[in-house]
Backbone as CSV, one residue per row, in Angstrom:
resi,resn,N_x,N_y,N_z,CA_x,CA_y,CA_z,C_x,C_y,C_z
1,UNK,163.216,-123.726,89.939,163.609,-125.119,89.663,164.457,-125.672,90.788
2,UNK,163.907,-126.808,91.293,164.597,-127.408,92.494,165.579,-128.488,91.992
3,UNK,166.904,-128.222,92.178,167.900,-129.103,91.543,168.762,-129.771,92.663
4,UNK,168.544,-129.451,93.914,169.378,-129.988,95.075,168.631,-131.197,95.556
5,UNK,169.296,-132.390,95.494,168.744,-133.535,96.094,168.997,-133.780,97.513
6,UNK,167.982,-133.983,98.310,168.122,-134.198,99.781,167.870,-135.700,100.034
7,UNK,168.572,-136.356,100.881,168.263,-137.651,101.261,168.344,-137.833,102.810
8,UNK,167.511,-138.701,103.296,167.646,-139.104,104.662,167.695,-140.614,104.622
9,UNK,168.469,-141.263,105.466,168.656,-142.705,105.514,169.248,-143.111,106.860
10,UNK,168.890,-144.297,107.249,169.426,-144.930,108.479,169.435,-146.444,108.317
11,UNK,170.327,-147.061,109.041,170.357,-148.491,109.065,170.988,-148.968,110.367
12,UNK,170.312,-149.820,111.065,170.845,-150.441,112.273,171.684,-151.616,111.747
13,UNK,173.032,-151.472,111.930,173.963,-152.504,111.566,175.212,-152.382,112.380
14,UNK,175.884,-153.442,112.813,176.987,-153.311,113.690,178.186,-152.641,113.042
15,UNK,178.684,-151.598,113.664,179.866,-150.870,113.175,180.974,-150.830,114.348
16,UNK,181.951,-151.588,114.124,182.998,-151.781,115.165,184.196,-150.940,114.897
17,UNK,184.273,-150.300,113.717,185.396,-149.440,113.320,185.003,-148.023,113.023
18,UNK,184.083,-147.432,113.808,183.471,-146.260,113.442,184.548,-145.059,113.514
19,UNK,185.535,-145.237,114.421,186.654,-144.268,114.448,187.437,-144.161,113.133
20,UNK,187.652,-145.329,112.536,188.392,-145.367,111.265,187.474,-145.006,110.101
21,UNK,186.169,-145.338,110.198,185.213,-145.076,109.135,184.911,-143.579,108.989
22,UNK,184.942,-142.918,110.098,184.539,-141.470,110.074,185.369,-140.701,109.111
23,UNK,186.692,-140.691,109.111,187.449,-139.836,108.184,187.273,-140.267,106.649
24,UNK,186.988,-141.611,106.465,186.787,-142.103,105.171,185.547,-141.573,104.590
25,UNK,184.420,-141.542,105.321,183.151,-141.085,104.819,183.206,-139.577,104.656
26,UNK,183.899,-138.886,105.611,184.008,-137.445,105.496,184.744,-137.012,104.202
27,UNK,185.826,-137.761,103.903,186.566,-137.502,102.615,185.725,-137.709,101.378
28,UNK,184.952,-138.815,101.455,184.154,-139.112,100.224,183.054,-138.113,100.080
29,UNK,182.385,-137.719,101.216,181.351,-136.649,101.103,181.829,-135.310,100.617
30,UNK,183.063,-134.992,101.224,183.641,-133.637,100.851,184.022,-133.677,99.309
31,UNK,184.575,-134.715,98.857,184.956,-134.842,97.445,183.763,-134.729,96.553
32,UNK,182.614,-135.248,97.048,181.329,-135.154,96.274,180.610,-133.848,96.394
33,UNK,181.132,-132.937,97.241,180.532,-131.608,97.435,179.252,-131.709,98.247
34,UNK,179.087,-132.659,99.129,177.887,-132.909,99.908,177.957,-132.154,101.181
35,UNK,176.821,-131.735,101.699,176.684,-131.116,102.988,175.574,-131.836,103.801
36,UNK,175.634,-131.689,105.102,174.666,-132.392,105.993,175.275,-133.005,107.145
37,UNK,174.687,-134.177,107.649,175.181,-134.822,108.826,175.134,-136.308,108.652
38,UNK,176.262,-136.962,109.124,176.341,-138.366,109.122,176.587,-138.753,110.610
39,UNK,175.829,-139.578,111.219,176.057,-140.099,112.565,176.436,-141.564,112.523
40,UNK,177.528,-141.907,113.292,177.969,-143.171,113.322,177.936,-143.709,114.732
41,UNK,177.373,-144.862,115.014,177.413,-145.439,116.336,177.632,-146.974,116.186
42,UNK,177.856,-147.607,117.263,178.111,-149.092,117.207,176.800,-149.724,116.703
43,UNK,175.666,-149.089,116.886,174.407,-149.765,116.471,174.031,-149.424,114.926
44,UNK,174.736,-148.493,114.334,174.433,-148.208,112.913,174.729,-146.840,112.445
45,UNK,174.114,-146.437,111.390,174.383,-145.175,110.719,173.091,-144.404,110.454
46,UNK,173.119,-143.086,110.542,172.030,-142.210,110.381,172.556,-141.033,109.588
47,UNK,171.886,-140.646,108.420,172.479,-139.431,107.789,171.394,-138.667,107.046
48,UNK,171.693,-137.396,106.877,170.927,-136.437,106.144,171.842,-135.661,105.247
49,UNK,171.786,-135.849,103.982,172.758,-135.176,103.054,172.075,-134.522,101.921
50,UNK,172.708,-133.579,101.317,172.155,-132.817,100.189,173.326,-132.395,99.252
51,UNK,173.012,-132.310,97.958,173.955,-131.850,96.922,173.501,-132.202,95.514
52,UNK,174.398,-132.189,94.635,174.119,-132.589,93.222,173.563,-133.969,93.180
53,UNK,172.446,-134.206,92.451,171.792,-135.480,92.451,172.799,-136.653,92.135
54,UNK,173.587,-136.547,91.076,174.515,-137.669,90.763,175.493,-137.872,91.895
55,UNK,175.960,-136.822,92.534,176.988,-136.928,93.573,176.311,-137.561,94.835
56,UNK,175.106,-137.210,95.158,174.456,-137.760,96.318,174.243,-139.313,96.093
57,UNK,173.735,-139.641,94.923,173.368,-141.035,94.629,174.650,-141.859,94.457
58,UNK,175.671,-141.225,93.955,176.994,-141.935,93.768,177.539,-142.223,95.124
59,UNK,177.451,-141.240,96.127,177.919,-141.513,97.520,177.217,-142.698,98.128
60,UNK,175.874,-142.810,97.841,175.111,-143.934,98.501,175.469,-145.266,97.807
61,UNK,175.671,-145.194,96.487,176.055,-146.429,95.837,177.412,-146.947,96.358
62,UNK,178.331,-146.049,96.522,179.620,-146.448,97.055,179.558,-146.984,98.463
63,UNK,178.647,-146.329,99.274,178.494,-146.810,100.644,177.936,-148.197,100.696
64,UNK,177.031,-148.482,99.847,176.382,-149.778,99.800,177.329,-150.876,99.346
65,UNK,178.486,-150.553,98.750,179.506,-151.540,98.474,180.019,-152.166,99.700
66,UNK,179.979,-151.561,100.812,180.285,-152.134,102.056,179.186,-153.048,102.508
67,UNK,179.432,-154.338,102.715,178.277,-155.253,103.059,177.438,-154.848,104.205
68,UNK,177.999,-154.061,105.146,177.249,-153.660,106.293,176.182,-152.707,105.940
69,UNK,176.358,-152.010,104.860,175.437,-150.921,104.350,174.640,-151.332,103.157
70,UNK,174.681,-152.549,102.716,174.089,-152.983,101.495,172.541,-152.816,101.555
71,UNK,171.948,-152.887,102.778,170.507,-152.755,102.824,170.029,-151.347,103.072
72,UNK,170.867,-150.333,102.969,170.577,-148.985,103.256,169.543,-148.410,102.225
73,UNK,168.447,-147.911,102.640,167.472,-147.344,101.751,167.411,-145.786,102.041
74,UNK,167.081,-145.029,101.014,167.065,-143.597,101.201,165.689,-143.015,100.870
75,UNK,165.349,-141.874,101.506,164.159,-141.111,101.037,164.586,-139.832,100.498
76,UNK,164.053,-139.475,99.345,164.503,-138.386,98.561,163.475,-137.239,98.548
77,UNK,163.979,-136.069,98.592,163.135,-134.800,98.301,164.050,-133.773,97.729
78,UNK,163.457,-132.661,97.239,164.269,-131.728,96.531,164.120,-130.295,97.101
79,UNK,165.102,-129.455,96.841,165.070,-128.092,97.162,165.826,-127.244,96.189
80,UNK,165.536,-125.928,96.146,166.201,-125.053,95.224,167.584,-124.691,95.733
81,UNK,167.855,-124.707,96.979,169.079,-124.285,97.559,169.588,-125.381,98.490
82,UNK,170.824,-125.344,98.795,171.450,-126.345,99.731,170.802,-125.928,101.149
83,UNK,170.227,-126.946,101.836,169.548,-126.671,103.090,170.530,-126.830,104.285
84,UNK,171.770,-127.346,104.029,172.727,-127.453,105.155,173.879,-126.447,105.002
85,UNK,174.403,-126.019,106.084,175.445,-125.033,106.045,176.841,-125.701,105.859
86,UNK,177.031,-126.866,106.446,178.325,-127.543,106.390,178.132,-129.082,106.518
87,UNK,179.194,-129.776,106.385,179.188,-131.213,106.522,179.747,-131.632,107.916
88,UNK,178.975,-132.458,108.561,179.351,-132.997,109.862,179.365,-134.532,109.836
89,UNK,180.400,-135.106,110.332,180.374,-136.619,110.555,180.726,-136.863,112.026
90,UNK,179.765,-137.363,112.778,179.893,-137.418,114.216,179.823,-138.922,114.700
91,UNK,180.570,-139.109,115.810,180.434,-140.383,116.468,179.493,-140.328,117.667
92,UNK,178.538,-141.155,117.783,177.512,-141.069,118.819,177.414,-142.440,119.513
93,UNK,176.898,-142.402,120.699,176.568,-143.626,121.454,175.408,-144.356,120.783
94,UNK,174.401,-143.600,120.359,173.349,-144.177,119.615,172.993,-143.287,118.440
95,UNK,172.513,-143.862,117.387,172.212,-143.023,116.228,170.800,-142.226,116.455
96,UNK,170.071,-142.719,117.372,168.996,-141.849,117.960,168.884,-142.276,119.402
97,UNK,169.075,-141.263,120.217,169.294,-141.531,121.699,167.951,-141.861,122.365
98,UNK,167.982,-142.987,123.104,166.799,-143.417,123.838,167.192,-143.666,125.299
99,UNK,168.524,-143.930,125.509,169.078,-144.314,126.896,168.292,-145.531,127.379
100,UNK,168.143,-146.537,126.488,167.601,-147.745,126.923,168.276,-148.910,126.242
101,UNK,169.419,-149.318,126.838,170.428,-150.219,126.111,169.872,-151.614,125.739
102,UNK,168.744,-152.001,126.319,168.160,-153.330,125.959,167.421,-153.269,124.694
103,UNK,167.064,-152.081,124.144,166.469,-151.953,122.919,167.573,-151.884,121.764
104,UNK,167.652,-153.061,121.062,168.683,-153.254,120.005,168.101,-153.695,118.720
105,UNK,167.697,-152.749,117.909,167.051,-153.017,116.593,167.925,-153.889,115.675
106,UNK,169.287,-153.751,115.820,170.175,-154.515,114.903,170.077,-156.013,115.125
107,UNK,169.484,-156.430,116.298,169.395,-157.854,116.579,168.009,-158.330,116.027
108,UNK,166.963,-157.524,116.121,165.698,-157.944,115.522,164.770,-156.757,115.398
109,UNK,164.226,-156.511,114.216,163.327,-155.381,114.026,161.945,-155.744,114.539
110,UNK,161.211,-154.655,114.791,159.790,-154.829,115.145,159.059,-154.971,113.764
111,UNK,158.001,-155.672,113.817,157.179,-155.795,112.533,156.792,-154.337,112.012
112,UNK,156.672,-154.249,110.644,156.399,-152.948,110.079,155.158,-153.034,109.215
113,UNK,154.485,-151.904,109.056,153.333,-151.850,108.179,153.737,-150.942,107.016
114,UNK,153.456,-151.231,105.811,153.805,-150.508,104.632,152.771,-149.266,104.535
115,UNK,153.291,-148.146,103.974,152.362,-147.037,103.877,151.000,-147.241,103.199
116,UNK,151.009,-147.989,102.131,149.739,-148.275,101.384,148.783,-149.116,102.202
117,UNK,149.429,-150.027,102.969,148.562,-150.899,103.849,147.985,-150.137,104.956
118,UNK,148.773,-149.202,105.538,148.286,-148.320,106.537,147.154,-147.461,106.086
119,UNK,147.277,-146.901,104.918,146.190,-146.067,104.309,144.919,-146.897,104.271
120,UNK,144.974,-148.105,103.790,143.803,-148.883,103.726,143.182,-149.181,105.034
121,UNK,144.037,-149.390,106.013,143.526,-149.642,107.375,142.734,-148.311,107.864
122,UNK,143.400,-147.238,107.645,142.833,-145.974,108.071,141.550,-145.683,107.302
123,UNK,141.543,-146.041,106.022,140.273,-145.795,105.226,139.168,-146.636,105.797
124,UNK,139.453,-147.853,106.175,138.399,-148.794,106.688,138.151,-148.667,108.175
125,UNK,139.049,-148.044,108.876,138.826,-147.753,110.293,139.253,-148.850,111.189
126,UNK,140.024,-149.868,110.697,140.530,-150.961,111.547,141.534,-151.727,110.714
127,UNK,142.307,-152.541,111.295,143.335,-153.367,110.590,142.591,-154.473,110.017
128,UNK,143.392,-155.468,109.411,142.711,-156.621,108.733,142.119,-157.666,109.613
129,UNK,142.474,-157.566,110.881,141.939,-158.479,111.939,140.694,-157.788,112.646
130,UNK,140.376,-156.582,112.180,139.211,-155.853,112.791,139.467,-155.132,114.047
131,UNK,140.827,-154.945,114.440,141.241,-154.300,115.645,141.323,-152.818,115.415
132,UNK,141.053,-152.118,116.564,141.200,-150.668,116.525,142.651,-150.296,116.313
133,UNK,142.884,-149.276,115.484,144.272,-148.779,115.205,144.481,-147.515,116.116
134,UNK,145.683,-147.485,116.817,146.152,-146.226,117.424,147.386,-145.784,116.749
135,UNK,147.304,-144.588,116.173,148.515,-143.998,115.531,149.295,-143.208,116.684
136,UNK,150.466,-143.638,116.937,151.226,-143.172,118.011,152.407,-142.323,117.485
137,UNK,152.387,-140.979,117.718,153.397,-140.011,117.288,154.538,-140.147,118.294
138,UNK,155.729,-140.571,117.889,156.869,-140.763,118.800,157.820,-139.539,118.759
139,UNK,157.423,-138.461,118.028,158.351,-137.291,117.871,158.153,-136.358,119.056
140,UNK,159.048,-135.336,119.082,159.000,-134.290,120.131,157.812,-133.409,119.870
141,UNK,157.261,-132.861,120.908,156.060,-132.053,120.879,156.065,-130.956,119.826
142,UNK,157.222,-130.226,119.658,157.281,-129.137,118.718,157.196,-129.651,117.302
143,UNK,157.649,-130.874,117.071,157.580,-131.391,115.715,156.152,-131.785,115.404
144,UNK,155.432,-132.377,116.296,154.083,-132.702,116.169,153.214,-131.497,115.779
145,UNK,153.620,-130.362,116.380,152.752,-129.209,116.087,152.820,-128.706,114.612
146,UNK,153.783,-129.154,113.871,153.837,-128.835,112.464,152.783,-129.697,111.605
147,UNK,152.483,-130.904,112.144,151.550,-131.781,111.532,151.697,-133.159,111.945
148,UNK,150.585,-133.928,111.841,150.637,-135.363,112.250,149.457,-136.033,111.631
149,UNK,149.343,-137.336,111.842,148.177,-138.066,111.348,146.939,-137.700,112.179
150,UNK,145.805,-137.682,111.412,144.537,-137.297,112.031,144.223,-138.268,113.257
151,UNK,143.933,-137.666,114.355,143.578,-138.455,115.542,144.705,-139.180,116.216
152,UNK,145.984,-138.826,115.844,147.114,-139.501,116.407,147.347,-139.132,117.948
153,UNK,147.840,-140.147,118.688,148.226,-139.934,120.065,149.503,-139.226,120.140
154,UNK,149.504,-138.140,120.949,150.679,-137.307,121.125,150.918,-137.115,122.605
155,UNK,151.996,-137.640,123.117,152.280,-137.573,124.546,153.013,-136.357,124.974
156,UNK,153.225,-135.464,124.078,153.949,-134.157,124.336,155.260,-134.334,124.920
157,UNK,156.060,-135.347,124.434,157.350,-135.503,124.995,158.303,-134.443,124.471
158,UNK,159.281,-134.079,125.291,160.205,-132.967,124.864,161.431,-133.549,124.135
159,UNK,161.742,-134.863,124.353,162.925,-135.490,123.703,162.588,-137.062,123.789
160,UNK,163.273,-137.783,122.869,162.974,-139.156,122.664,163.355,-139.974,123.959
161,UNK,164.277,-139.499,124.725,164.624,-140.172,125.942,163.454,-140.246,126.912
162,UNK,162.436,-139.427,126.781,161.263,-139.459,127.647,160.283,-140.406,127.133
163,UNK,160.458,-141.005,125.978,159.441,-141.980,125.463,159.133,-143.212,126.434
164,UNK,160.222,-143.872,126.974,159.833,-145.043,127.770,158.980,-144.662,129.000
165,UNK,159.287,-143.532,129.632,158.461,-143.136,130.786,156.997,-142.806,130.346
166,UNK,156.960,-142.137,129.267,155.546,-141.822,128.772,154.801,-143.119,128.390
167,UNK,155.471,-143.991,127.779,154.798,-145.320,127.343,154.336,-146.051,128.535
168,UNK,155.123,-146.096,129.632,154.706,-146.704,130.883,153.476,-146.103,131.481
169,UNK,153.472,-144.784,131.425,152.317,-144.045,132.025,151.025,-144.330,131.287
170,UNK,151.119,-144.402,129.920,149.931,-144.517,129.105,149.676,-145.967,128.537
171,UNK,150.389,-146.954,129.182,150.356,-148.292,128.616,148.893,-148.837,128.533
172,UNK,148.111,-148.503,129.573,146.780,-149.083,129.683,145.898,-148.729,128.481
173,UNK,146.080,-147.451,127.904,145.254,-147.037,126.808,145.586,-147.675,125.478
174,UNK,146.754,-148.415,125.492,147.150,-149.067,124.260,146.879,-150.499,124.176
175,UNK,146.523,-151.118,125.383,146.321,-152.501,125.503,145.130,-152.978,124.550
176,UNK,145.369,-154.138,123.943,144.263,-154.684,123.154,144.061,-154.013,121.740
177,UNK,144.910,-153.061,121.374,144.791,-152.408,120.119,146.068,-152.584,119.226
178,UNK,145.965,-152.343,117.990,147.052,-152.314,117.075,147.680,-150.970,117.055
179,UNK,148.891,-150.877,117.570,149.517,-149.583,117.715,150.507,-149.393,116.626
180,UNK,150.432,-148.287,115.868,151.295,-148.006,114.716,152.221,-146.784,115.200
181,UNK,153.413,-147.044,115.554,154.350,-145.947,115.931,154.918,-145.315,114.663
182,UNK,155.021,-143.992,114.681,155.491,-143.291,113.530,156.385,-142.128,113.934
183,UNK,157.265,-141.662,112.994,158.160,-140.591,113.241,158.573,-140.016,111.869
184,UNK,159.571,-139.196,111.804,159.954,-138.541,110.579,160.348,-139.523,109.455
185,UNK,161.389,-140.268,109.745,161.959,-141.235,108.729,161.973,-142.658,109.125
186,UNK,161.580,-143.022,110.337,161.510,-144.393,110.665,162.466,-144.781,111.866
187,UNK,163.443,-144.023,112.167,164.386,-144.493,113.133,163.818,-144.465,114.580
188,UNK,163.131,-143.389,114.966,162.653,-143.328,116.333,161.396,-144.350,116.497
189,UNK,160.609,-144.443,115.548,159.441,-145.324,115.660,159.845,-146.715,115.647
190,UNK,161.073,-147.135,115.104,161.514,-148.416,115.082,161.896,-148.790,116.528
191,UNK,162.629,-147.981,117.204,162.979,-148.247,118.606,161.741,-148.240,119.408
192,UNK,160.790,-147.281,119.223,159.636,-147.254,120.020,158.767,-148.491,119.908
193,UNK,158.636,-149.000,118.750,157.822,-150.246,118.564,158.467,-151.409,119.268
194,UNK,159.803,-151.513,119.264,160.475,-152.642,119.932,160.231,-152.475,121.417
195,UNK,160.366,-151.287,121.993,160.120,-151.048,123.327,158.692,-151.402,123.768
196,UNK,157.670,-151.045,122.965,156.383,-151.317,123.271,156.077,-152.811,123.283
197,UNK,156.581,-153.436,122.233,156.436,-154.950,122.120,157.085,-155.719,123.246
198,UNK,158.223,-155.202,123.810,158.801,-155.847,124.934,157.964,-155.711,126.158
199,UNK,157.072,-154.686,126.180,156.127,-154.417,127.267,154.798,-155.058,127.013
200,UNK,154.631,-155.868,125.959,153.441,-156.671,125.765,152.364,-155.874,124.874
201,UNK,152.757,-154.762,124.281,151.867,-153.978,123.438,152.019,-154.489,122.014
202,UNK,150.995,-154.691,121.297,150.975,-155.110,119.865,151.337,-153.857,119.052
203,UNK,152.580,-153.587,118.802,153.007,-152.402,118.115,153.706,-152.699,116.863
204,UNK,153.405,-151.904,115.854,154.114,-151.973,114.522,154.770,-150.658,114.307
205,UNK,155.847,-150.609,113.472,156.347,-149.368,113.055,155.903,-149.034,111.584
206,UNK,155.774,-147.772,111.304,155.412,-147.295,109.998,156.678,-147.388,109.189
207,UNK,156.690,-148.221,108.138,157.875,-148.357,107.318,158.191,-147.083,106.622
208,UNK,159.426,-146.579,106.821,159.830,-145.348,106.190,159.341,-144.074,106.883
209,UNK,158.673,-144.129,107.933,158.138,-143.039,108.613,157.142,-142.150,107.846
210,UNK,157.064,-140.915,108.267,156.096,-139.972,107.614,156.610,-139.650,106.197
211,UNK,157.871,-139.499,106.059,158.409,-139.237,104.750,158.164,-140.292,103.761
212,UNK,158.243,-141.505,104.261,157.962,-142.703,103.384,156.502,-142.793,102.986
213,UNK,155.682,-142.325,103.991,154.227,-142.303,103.755,153.858,-141.180,102.712
214,UNK,154.497,-140.080,102.830,154.312,-138.990,101.774,154.671,-139.466,100.423
215,UNK,155.748,-140.196,100.372,156.305,-140.669,99.063,155.373,-141.573,98.415
216,UNK,154.772,-142.545,99.184,153.939,-143.651,98.603,152.500,-143.342,98.632
217,UNK,152.059,-142.483,99.521,150.589,-142.236,99.673,150.230,-140.811,99.450
218,UNK,150.965,-139.895,99.995,150.605,-138.497,99.941,149.970,-138.005,101.245
219,UNK,148.937,-137.147,101.096,148.396,-136.567,102.371,147.271,-137.207,103.027
220,UNK,146.787,-138.272,102.445,145.593,-138.932,102.941,145.822,-139.230,104.442
221,UNK,144.908,-138.848,105.263,144.898,-139.028,106.784,145.935,-138.263,107.498
222,UNK,146.633,-137.364,106.773,147.678,-136.592,107.502,147.315,-135.067,107.318
223,UNK,147.481,-134.416,108.530,147.111,-132.955,108.594,148.290,-132.159,108.749
224,UNK,148.702,-131.253,107.902,149.812,-130.336,108.041,151.005,-130.806,107.323
225,UNK,152.206,-130.428,107.892,153.513,-130.678,107.283,154.321,-131.631,108.180
226,UNK,155.569,-131.943,107.758,156.431,-132.722,108.566,157.666,-131.903,108.797
227,UNK,157.977,-131.655,110.074,159.125,-130.930,110.434,160.437,-131.842,110.075
228,UNK,161.472,-131.112,109.477,162.717,-131.720,109.185,163.890,-130.863,109.778
229,UNK,164.925,-131.499,110.091,165.992,-130.822,110.873,167.055,-130.190,109.917
230,UNK,166.540,-129.282,109.119,167.457,-128.466,108.204,166.759,-127.193,107.896
231,UNK,167.386,-126.390,106.998,166.885,-125.093,106.701,165.575,-125.023,105.973
232,UNK,165.138,-126.209,105.440,163.831,-126.199,104.834,162.683,-126.116,105.880
233,UNK,162.956,-126.397,107.057,162.111,-126.379,108.244,160.999,-127.494,108.234
234,UNK,160.238,-127.596,107.143,159.148,-128.556,107.066,158.910,-128.887,105.604
235,UNK,158.335,-130.184,105.443,158.021,-130.640,104.037,156.495,-130.851,103.999
236,UNK,155.892,-130.424,102.875,154.451,-130.752,102.666,154.311,-132.193,102.232
237,UNK,153.092,-132.678,102.244,152.964,-134.138,101.769,153.408,-134.403,100.370
238,UNK,153.609,-133.380,99.509,154.161,-133.618,98.185,155.686,-133.569,98.272
239,UNK,156.230,-133.501,99.438,157.666,-133.456,99.704,158.337,-132.158,99.220
240,UNK,157.521,-131.126,99.017,158.079,-129.778,98.671,158.406,-129.057,99.946
241,UNK,159.446,-128.228,99.997,159.805,-127.475,101.236,158.632,-126.494,101.535
242,UNK,158.617,-126.049,102.816,157.669,-125.088,103.246,157.628,-123.869,102.340
243,UNK,156.485,-123.519,101.774,156.399,-122.374,101.016,156.770,-122.562,99.488
244,UNK,157.141,-123.805,99.180,157.525,-124.147,97.776,156.613,-125.093,97.152
245,UNK,157.029,-125.494,95.950,156.171,-126.458,95.164,157.029,-127.683,94.807
246,UNK,156.422,-128.748,94.547,157.109,-130.011,94.195,157.846,-129.883,92.855
247,UNK,158.962,-130.628,92.702,159.732,-130.577,91.475,158.903,-131.084,90.290
């Protein structure tokens, strides 16, 4: 029986008091018995937490009482055991490092495509305008090896800071097509889509990333599993941990 609730969540929102916020969130999470990681940067928050379901959801509800985090959405999955060894609350320059300061999602998001709409496009082989679709995996190469969308473009990058250079190298192959950037939970593909659009590529981000697609669609057009950065290692399209079954 899988009784540990795991959540992943991020939000690009201005945080000017992250030094003061850090101990507050740590104390709340510790009091709730949660483990995992919370990253705070001036551009927003990124977190992966696990624990008792009521405690996890209560922590999120309290966090959303801060107007800056009211729009925070979470992706849920389950495990039989706590997948994190400890609780970390860290201050970072970026909640996902790209080293490209002109890319600022908190100012304007790139357009997104919902999972069910993407499935329909992939079913029919083109978007609603009849344009060819390019599924662009923005994750690191070792993550892609666990699973990805069928026929997805994979530039074999070793870390996300390599994405801009790879995008410039392969720009010509993306021109004139509808590019859907995707990643685990949405944060990397959101920055990637903005970068591509600034370079004149018609790019969309997959809303909620692969985990959001699993939640709303399942395995259609996806081969394999999705790597996650905790002791579960990877999740199947039914959101069960590697070697396990869905709750």
